[in-house]
C-alpha positions as CSV (number, residue, x, y, z in Angstrom):
1,M,30.8,72.5,273.6
2,T,31.6,74.6,270.6
3,S,30.7,73.7,267.0
4,Q,34.4,73.2,266.2
5,T,34.8,70.6,269.1
6,K,31.6,68.9,268.0
7,N,32.9,68.6,264.4
8,T,36.2,67.2,265.6
9,L,34.4,64.5,267.6
10,L,32.3,63.5,264.7
11,A,35.2,63.4,262.2
12,R,37.4,61.3,264.5
13,P,37.3,57.6,263.4
14,R,37.0,54.9,266.0
15,T,40.4,53.4,265.3
16,G,40.2,50.6,267.9
17,R,37.0,49.1,266.4
18,T,38.2,49.6,262.8
19,K,41.5,47.8,263.5
20,F,39.6,45.0,265.2
21,L,37.3,44.5,262.2
22,L,40.1,44.7,259.7
23,G,42.1,42.2,261.6
24,G,39.2,39.9,262.0
25,L,38.4,40.1,258.2
26,L,42.1,39.4,257.4
27,I,42.2,36.3,259.7
28,L,38.9,35.1,258.2
29,G,40.1,35.6,254.7
30,A,43.3,33.7,255.5
31,V,41.4,30.8,257.0
32,V,39.1,30.6,254.0
33,Y,42.1,30.7,251.6
34,L,43.8,27.9,253.5
35,I,40.7,25.7,253.5
36,V,40.1,26.2,249.8
37,T,43.7,25.5,248.7
38,G,44.1,22.6,251.1
39,T,41.0,20.9,249.9
40,A,41.9,21.5,246.2
41,A,45.4,20.0,246.8
42,T,44.2,16.8,248.5
43,A,41.0,16.2,246.5
44,Q,42.3,14.2,243.6
45,Y,39.9,12.1,241.5
46,F,41.4,8.9,240.2
47,L,41.2,7.9,236.6
48,T,40.2,4.4,235.3
49,V,42.6,2.6,233.1
50,E,40.4,3.4,230.0
51,E,40.4,7.1,230.9
52,L,44.1,7.2,231.2
53,R,44.5,5.3,227.9
54,A,42.1,7.8,226.2
55,K,44.3,10.7,227.2
56,G,47.1,9.2,225.1
57,T,50.3,11.1,225.0
58,A,48.8,14.0,226.8
59,A,49.0,11.9,230.0
60,V,52.7,11.0,229.7
61,G,54.8,12.5,232.5
62,K,51.8,14.0,234.3
63,N,51.1,13.1,237.9
64,V,47.8,11.2,238.0
65,R,45.9,8.8,240.2
66,V,44.8,5.5,238.6
67,S,42.6,2.7,239.8
68,G,42.4,-0.9,238.5
69,A,42.0,-4.5,239.4
70,L,45.3,-6.4,240.1
71,V,45.8,-9.2,237.6
72,G,47.4,-11.8,240.0
73,E,49.5,-13.9,237.7
74,T,51.3,-10.8,236.4
75,M,52.6,-9.8,239.8
76,R,56.4,-10.0,240.2
77,Y,58.4,-8.8,243.2
78,D,62.2,-8.5,243.4
79,A,62.9,-8.3,247.2
80,E,66.6,-7.3,246.6
81,A,65.8,-4.4,244.3
82,L,62.4,-3.7,246.0
83,E,60.7,-3.6,242.6
84,L,57.1,-4.7,242.2
85,T,55.6,-5.1,238.7
86,F,52.1,-6.1,237.8
87,V,49.2,-5.4,235.5
88,V,45.9,-3.8,236.4
89,A,42.6,-4.3,234.5
90,N,40.0,-1.5,234.0
91,V,37.2,-1.2,236.6
92,P,34.4,1.3,236.5
93,G,35.1,4.6,238.3
94,M,31.5,5.4,239.3
95,Q,30.1,3.9,242.4
96,K,26.6,3.5,240.7
97,E,28.2,1.3,238.0
98,I,30.0,-0.8,240.7
99,D,26.8,-1.3,242.7
100,A,24.8,-2.1,239.5
101,A,27.4,-4.8,238.6
102,G,27.0,-6.6,241.9
103,G,29.5,-4.7,244.1
104,L,33.3,-4.2,244.2
105,K,34.3,-7.9,244.6
106,A,32.2,-8.9,241.5
107,V,33.6,-6.0,239.5
108,L,37.2,-6.8,240.4
109,T,36.7,-10.5,239.6
110,R,35.0,-9.7,236.3
111,A,37.7,-7.2,235.3
112,V,40.6,-9.6,235.9
113,N,38.9,-12.4,234.0
114,D,37.8,-10.3,231.0
115,P,40.5,-10.6,228.3
116,N,39.0,-7.5,226.5
117,A,39.3,-5.2,229.5
118,A,41.8,-2.4,229.1
119,R,45.1,-3.2,230.9
120,L,48.0,-1.2,232.2
121,A,51.4,-2.3,233.2
122,V,52.7,-0.9,236.5
123,H,56.2,-0.5,238.0
124,Y,56.7,0.4,241.6
125,V,59.9,0.7,243.6
126,G,59.5,0.1,247.4
127,P,58.4,-2.5,249.8
128,K,55.6,-4.8,248.7
129,P,52.3,-3.8,250.3
130,D,50.7,-6.6,252.4
131,L,47.4,-6.4,250.5
132,A,48.9,-6.8,247.1
133,R,46.9,-9.9,246.1
134,P,45.1,-11.1,243.0
135,E,41.9,-9.2,242.3
136,A,42.7,-6.5,244.8
137,Q,41.8,-2.9,243.8
138,A,44.9,-0.9,243.2
139,I,44.9,2.8,243.6
140,M,48.2,4.3,242.4
141,D,49.8,7.8,242.2
142,G,52.5,8.3,239.6
143,Q,53.2,9.1,236.0
144,L,52.6,7.3,232.7
145,G,56.0,6.7,231.0
146,E,56.5,7.1,227.2
147,D,56.9,3.3,227.1
148,G,53.2,2.9,228.3
149,V,54.2,1.6,231.7
150,F,52.7,3.4,234.7
151,H,55.5,4.3,237.2
152,A,53.8,4.4,240.6
153,D,55.1,6.6,243.4
154,T,52.5,5.4,246.0
155,L,50.3,2.3,246.1
156,L,47.1,1.5,248.0
157,F,45.4,-1.9,247.7
158,K,41.9,-2.7,248.8
159,C,41.6,-6.4,249.6
160,P,38.6,-8.0,247.8
161,T,37.7,-10.3,250.6
162,R,36.7,-7.3,252.7
163,Y,33.8,-6.8,250.2
164,E,32.3,-10.2,250.4
165,D,28.8,-10.6,251.8
């Protein structure tokens, strides 16, 4: 073997292995990117009624998720127009606060019966959810209107009887 042949062998890159490593890194990078963006898009913290009120006009028209206790006597449903209106009362957002106050059922009952609790009027167009009952926890996605009414796009209710001992 001549020195020129030896130098040529040393200078020649291993293209098969390099392509494999680059391809693997590209795929790994794409997977990490999809995981991060997918998690960020679906991980949405919900606001309490007080937190939404504290944002004031900055919250108007923005997509947010809000949670509160359904005040039963305020619930009205128009089956022909598929319109549901109700009021929710503020409940704590932190699980530690809920546990310290005696659990979710106790917190929901206290919020509904407290005349000083922050309240929020809600308007929803769609079929009435089965679990829409007094003192249920309502978790709503939507926008706060300039009129102060929360226009819900989606509703999720948690029935309080499921949290009784």
